[in-house]
C-alpha positions as CSV (number, residue, x, y, z in Angstrom):
1,X,19.7,13.0,7.3
2,X,18.8,10.3,9.4
3,X,17.6,6.9,8.0
4,X,14.2,5.4,9.6
5,X,14.2,1.6,10.1
6,X,10.3,0.4,9.4
7,X,9.9,-3.1,10.1
8,X,9.2,-5.0,7.6
9,X,6.1,-6.2,8.2
10,X,4.2,-5.8,11.7
11,X,1.4,-7.8,13.5
12,X,-1.9,-5.7,14.9
13,X,-5.6,-7.3,15.2
14,X,-8.7,-5.5,13.2
15,X,-12.2,-6.0,14.0
16,X,-14.6,-7.0,11.4
17,X,-16.5,-3.8,11.9
18,X,-13.1,-2.0,11.2
19,X,-12.3,-3.7,8.0
20,X,-16.5,-2.8,7.1
21,X,-15.5,0.7,8.0
22,X,-12.5,0.5,5.5
23,X,-14.0,-1.3,2.9
24,X,-16.8,1.6,3.3
25,X,-14.0,4.0,3.1
26,X,-12.5,2.6,0.3
27,X,-15.5,3.2,-2.2
28,X,-16.4,6.7,-0.9
29,X,-12.4,7.7,-2.0
30,X,-12.5,5.5,-5.5
31,X,-16.0,7.7,-5.9
32,X,-14.1,10.7,-5.0
33,X,-10.9,9.8,-7.2
34,X,-13.2,9.6,-10.3
35,X,-15.1,13.0,-9.8
36,X,-11.7,14.8,-9.3
37,X,-10.3,16.9,-12.4
38,X,-7.0,17.2,-11.0
39,X,-4.7,14.2,-12.5
40,X,-2.4,14.5,-9.4
41,X,-5.4,14.7,-7.1
42,X,-7.1,11.9,-9.1
43,X,-3.7,10.0,-8.8
44,X,-3.4,10.8,-5.1
45,X,-6.7,9.3,-4.0
46,X,-6.2,6.2,-6.3
47,X,-3.0,5.3,-4.8
48,X,-5.0,5.8,-1.2
49,X,-7.7,3.5,-2.6
50,X,-5.1,0.6,-3.4
51,X,-3.7,0.7,0.0
52,X,-6.9,0.8,1.3
53,X,-8.1,-2.4,-1.0
54,X,-4.7,-4.2,0.4
55,X,-5.1,-3.7,3.9
56,X,-9.0,-5.0,3.7
57,X,-7.9,-8.0,1.6
58,X,-5.2,-9.1,3.7
59,X,-7.6,-8.2,6.5
60,X,-10.1,-10.7,5.0
61,X,-7.6,-13.4,4.8
62,X,-6.4,-13.0,7.9
63,X,-9.9,-13.7,9.2
64,X,-10.3,-16.5,6.6
65,X,-7.3,-18.0,8.0
66,X,-8.4,-17.9,11.7
67,X,-11.7,-19.8,10.3
68,X,-9.8,-22.3,9.1
69,X,-9.4,-25.8,11.4
70,X,-6.1,-26.8,12.1
């Protein structure tokens, strides 16, 4: 088995429209997760929802940090 080394963090640019699209995707994903009857499928969609929410929250923080005068 080959080990894969993943950097602890990566830096990337994301536009405000992309953040908005991710937020809308998170809303749809949350609704889907609630409607699923399969517990494993619901758990997977909820995990994806958490990732989407984390990414959008970090993108919002980065945008706010750019707006703060230095």
